[in-house]
C-alpha positions, 0 to 999 in steps of 0.5 A, spaced: 435 263 631 433 269 633 427 271 639 423 272 634 423 265 631 423 261 637 416 257 637 412 260 644 412 254 649 405 255 650 398 256 645 398 263 643 391 265 643 388 266 636 383 269 633 376 266 630 377 266 623 382 261 619 385 268 615 391 269 620 392 261 619 392 261 612 396 268 613 401 264 617 401 258 611 403 263 605 409 266 610 411 258 611 411 257 603 414 264 601 420 261 606 420 255 603 421 258 595 427 262 598 431 255 599 438 255 595 438 252 588 440 246 589 445 242 583 444 234 582 449 230 583 449 226 578 448 231 572 448 239 571 440 239 573 438 244 577 432 244 582 429 250 586 429 245 593 433 240 596 426 235 596 426 236 588 432 235 588 432 229 592 426 226 587 429 228 582 435 224 583 431 217 584 426 218 578 432 221 573 438 217 577 434 211 580 438 214 586 434 213 592 437 217 598 432 213 602 434 206 600 441 208 600 440 211 607 438 204 610 443 200 605 449 203 608 447 205 614 448 213 613 449 217 619 451 224 619 459 223 617 458 217 613 453 222 608 458 227 608 463 223 605 458 220 601 456 227 598 464 229 597 466 222 594 460 223 588 463 230 588 470 228 586 470 221 584 464 222 579 461 215 580 455 212 576 448 212 580 448 204 579 453 203 584 448 205 590 444 200 588 449 194 590 452 192 595 452 195 604 458 197 605 460 204 604 466 205 599 467 213 601 470 211 608 477 216 607 477 221 611 479 225 605 473 225 603 470 230 610 473 236 607 467 239 603 466 242 597 465 250 597 458 252 597 455 244 597 447 244 598 447 237 599 452 239 604 447 242 609 441 237 608 439 235 615 439 227 614 433 227 619 429 231 615 429 225 610 423 222 613 419 228 613 420 229 606 419 221 604 413 223 609 409 228 604 410 224 598 418 225 596 416 232 594 411 232 591 408 237 593 413 242 590 411 241 583 404 237 583 397 240 582 395 244 589 387 245 592 386 250 596 394 249 599 393 242 599 397 237 595 392 232 590 394 226 586 398 224 589 400 217 593 406 216 598 409 209 598 413 207 604 417 200 605 415 196 610 422 198 613 420 205 612 414 204 616 417 201 622 422 207 622 417 212 622 412 208 627 419 207 631 420 215 631 413 216 633 413 212 639 419 214 641 417 221 641 410 220 643 414 216 650 419 223 651 412 228 651 409 224 656 415 223 661 416 231 660 408 231 661 409 227 668 415 231 669 412 239 668 406 235 674 412 233 678 415 240 678 408 243 678 406 239 685 413 240 689 412 248 687 405 248 691 408 244 696 414 249 697 409 254 697 404 251 702 411 250 707 413 257 706 406 260 707 406 256 713 412 258 716 410 265 714 403 264 719 408 261 724 412 268 725 405 272 724 403 268 731 408 269 734 408 276 733 401 277 734 401 272 740 398 276 746 397 269 751 403 269 755 400 267 762 399 260 759 406 259 757 409 263 763 405 258 768 408 252 763 414 254 764 414 254 772 412 248 772 417 246 768 422 250 771 427 245 771 425 242 765 431 243 759 427 249 757 431 253 762 439 251 759 440 255 753 440 252 745 447 254 744 449 250 751 445 245 748 448 244 741 453 239 742 448 234 744 444 236 738 450 236 733 451 229 735 445 227 731 446 230 725 451 225 723 448 219 719 452 214 724 448 214 730 442 214 725 445 208 722 447 204 729 439 206 731 434 203 725 440 197 725 437 196 732 431 191 729 429 189 736 428 196 738 425 200 731 420 193 730 418 194 736 415 202 735 412 199 728 409 193 731 405 198 736 404 203 731 401 199 725 398 194 730 394 199 733 392 204 727 385 205 729 388 209 735 391 212 729 387 212 723 385 221 722 389 223 729 394 228 729 401 225 732 406 229 734 414 226 733 418 229 738 425 228 736 424 225 729 430 224 726 429 220 720 423 221 720 421 213 721 416 214 727 413 219 722 413 214 716 410 209 720 405 214 724 402 215 717 402 209 714 397 208 720 393 212 718 394 219 722 391 225 718 397 230 720 404 228 723 408 234 726 415 232 726 420 235 731 428 236 731 434 241 733 438 237 729 440 239 722 438 230 721 431 234 719 434 236 712 435 230 710 428 227 714 424 232 710 427 229 703 427 222 706 419 223 707 419 226 700 422 220 696 417 216 700 412 220 696 409 221 704 405 229 704 402 229 711 408 230 714 410 237 716 416 239 719 419 243 725 426 245 726 428 247 733 427 246 741 420 244 742 420 248 749 422 253 744 418 252 738 411 254 736 407 248 731 402 249 727 397 246 731 395 248 738 393 241 740 395 233 739 392 226 739 399 222 739 406 223 742 411 218 739 418 218 740 424 215 741 428 220 747 430 213 751 438 214 752 443 210 756 440 207 762 434 210 760 435 217 762 442 219 761 440 224 755 436 227 760 430 228 754 424 226 759 423 233 760 422 234 753 417 228 753 413 231 759 413 238 757 409 236 750 405 232 755 402 238 758 403 244 752 400 240 747 397 233 749 389 233 748 386 231 754 385 223 753 391 223 748 396 217 748 404 218 749 407 212 745 410 208 749 407 211 755 410 207 760 419 205 762 421 201 768 429 201 770 432 194 773 439 192 776 442 185 776 449 182 778 454 180 773 460 176 773 465 176 767 472 175 770 475 175 762 472 181 760 473 184 768 480 182 766 480 184 760 477 192 761 481 192 768 486 188 769 489 191 762 492 197 766 497 192 771 502 190 765 502 195 759 508 193 754 511 191 762 510 197 765 504 199 771 500 203 769 494 201 775 493 208 777 489 208 771 483 203 774 480 208 779 479 213 772 476 207 768 472 206 775 468 212 774 465 211 768 460 205 766 461 201 759 455 200 753 456 193 752 452 187 751 452 182 757 451 174 756 446 171 759 450 166 762 454 172 766 448 174 769 449 172 776 444 175 781 435 176 780 433 182 776 431 188 780 426 194 778 429 200 781 423 205 778 417 206 774 415 211 770 408 213 768 409 218 762 402 219 763 404 222 771 410 224 772 414 230 773 421 233 771 422 232 778 422 223 776 429 222 774 431 225 782 429 218 786 433 214 791 431 206 791 433 201 797 434 195 793 437 187 795 439 182 789 439 174 790 446 171 788 443 164 784 450 161 785 457 161 787 462 166 783 465 173 783 461 179 782 464 184 777 459 188 775 453 192 776 448 191 770 443 196 769 437 196 763 431 199 761 424 196 758 419 200 755 412 199 754 406 200 749 
């Protein structure tokens, strides 16, 4: 098909009169008249068109192609075989009016007869021909270009099949319309994101008030912002893999606590702007959106943010905006936020050093009277006595396949381990050694010393000190 013959994808504007439509109809009629002559399957009758030939076969030879197709379940291949069978074997039309099993199944009938017009006929067009009155429009009376005086009769099976085709095409059309609407919506969102990106770049170029930022940086001179991004990249790369996020999301106590704190305080989040610091898979961002937040700004330097974008799109949440980068080096699309949420805690609370970023976010972006979730944390110590675990972990080096590797103990004892501690092995009271109010602390708060006492509850052997933290909303 040439480009000139392709139908337009959208409706084309036409003139006010109907001359163009009549001319177009005339052009189609001329095209129909240019069909090759068709020789009857059972006699020497030559018909001007396939439509007339089908009608002739039915009226003169009682060979109803529509009924034959239904009776023998014709598809393209069996139709080709049937035509070639008729041309070669010259059977009587009556043989097609009985039985339901095709008798032309031999593959030799796939070899076509030369210049056979019946083989050029698309069997799928048969329904349209039957719908138009078995060809009456080609030879019957016409009035103003329309067929008159003929009545089309369909069998129940033909009607049901036709209705099924109409329903199927209607469903396909609706599905395509929905896909087009979704595609258009996605394109608009992409355009909006690109516009926001350009605006952010322009703001970076034209931003004049550097004094305030300089002041904040001076206040946070020991903050992570003074560390080069390249030096931090190893830390961020650990969060690019799905494994660590699977572990965190599988921690039901932690994730459910955030979920409940956000969703059960919907009145605080409703119509508010929320900053999700270190958003990861954006689970906290989606909780905030579900709680009624007006806008959520999700920030993360690791590449997991690209997966988070897809997660949010798949869940049809459209009020979450993503910023890839370290908060201290990024410009947010808003000046201030009402709420900061972050799952920033590391081992023993402070191990990852992300508290600096929370403090930076509070000083730089949190509105007066805003909230941080969680807003308070503490660190506790307790004595622990588990001789079996101590033997497994430390005593192991005394005899390794008959060799003494005790010198390894010193190196092993230099590092803490992360384990689930059993309550029955806790042998002292717990002692809180540090409290942090995130609305008040500064970047020096992790540097502290504390004198503590632990009261032993029973006679036993102390094998370890257990440190843990609690968070409060």
